Phi, psi and omega in degrees: 000317179297322179296319180296319179297319181295319179295318179297320180294320178298315180299319180296319180294316180295322177296317179297321179298316180295315181296322180303311183286328178292325183278337183303310170055018180261152179294143178155175183292146178249138177223148179203136181187179177230152181221133178244127183249148162242112185252137183239072187277147168273126180279087185293316182224138174206096180240140178227152178201144176241159175235122184235118181054045178069002179260126181285133174279185180292136170281107191259126171278105186294335178284305187281320185273316185262348172086007180291145184226191184292149181204140176292140179240144183243128191238142175241142181221139170244130181225161178199165180199153176215113183061238181272359183260133180223140178215157178207154172234126183236135179243120182237102174278132181239128180213126177231138177209150178191161172247136180206147169282112187283141186274355183207161174294139175224147177245121182229123179059036177084359181245136180265128172258123191276153178305141179072012174265154179274124183235128173265128182247136174228116176243108183228130176204167178235137172256125177243118188240130173246123181239143173227131178233138174243123182282115173274340172235123181219104179237041183296338181261008180247124180051231182278341177103143177203137175218151183205140178186167178290155184226139173245142184218144170239124180249117177252123180238134179214140182179204186203143173243133184227133173241131183226117179275156183300330181282355177112353178289124180226134176224142179218154181222125178263155182206155174214143184214139174237125183233126173277140183221153176224158180181207182221156176222148180220149178223135181230126172271115185274318178226084181047235181260014184264325183223125184224160177225150176215157178211143179218143172215131180221159178193159178161181180160205179205151182063189180269345188246006181229106179200164177213145173228133183221138179213146174210154175210138179207168173237139180234146176239145182249093181284332180222156176304136177072006181233127175239146171246123185250147171220130184198195183223138185223142177225137178224124172248119184232122178234127178224146176224084186220151174054038181059034180222134179240130176222136179228111180231143177226115181240134180209135180173176183281163175213160169234152182211155175239126183244133173237118182191177178215000000 
């Protein structure tokens, strides 16, 4: 069921992206491409908690208590632009798993896992992001080029957390979250079309327990026509309190990417 929802959401985003550029209809440069990332984030924060029958479970530090650690993440992006309008769809699968002898009793989804028992943890979710930017400043045809403008973003996250004890006790919790975000984006051409830089920062949410902040900056070099090599830094802070499930994660680290587009 979660896979079907993700596919429908992906189809909707791609349709919206196509309609956006078809409707823009303004004179200007057209761009379209794909980008593949290898991201190496440090898992700064990873806390999970469940609520069962109005009773709060243990606030679990997934790093210290459950043993989950850093892992490379692979990201796919489709982007396009027409004149001052730019849009992208990004798919980020996130998965952490580990086995550990837990140092303390923890209660997850109404079930207690006892101290000194072996617990296998799986935290898996996907972030699907749709971004739209409108350039209020666009000097791409002047000197090396520069553009800057406000950005709107929708972040859809869906996944599942599962704890499995060696004795056979298993509990899992599914979750889905949609967060509206706003921010700004900038692009600078450093050496005509050979060396470029970009930066983006967005944030938003609702209530006190549902929000996200995301930022990235990179430099790209164009060794061949239609091919860019990117190197940059990305940070994502994601907090959700949905479906009687609370998750707080902060990932930050460098990435490399390969872009093919025109």
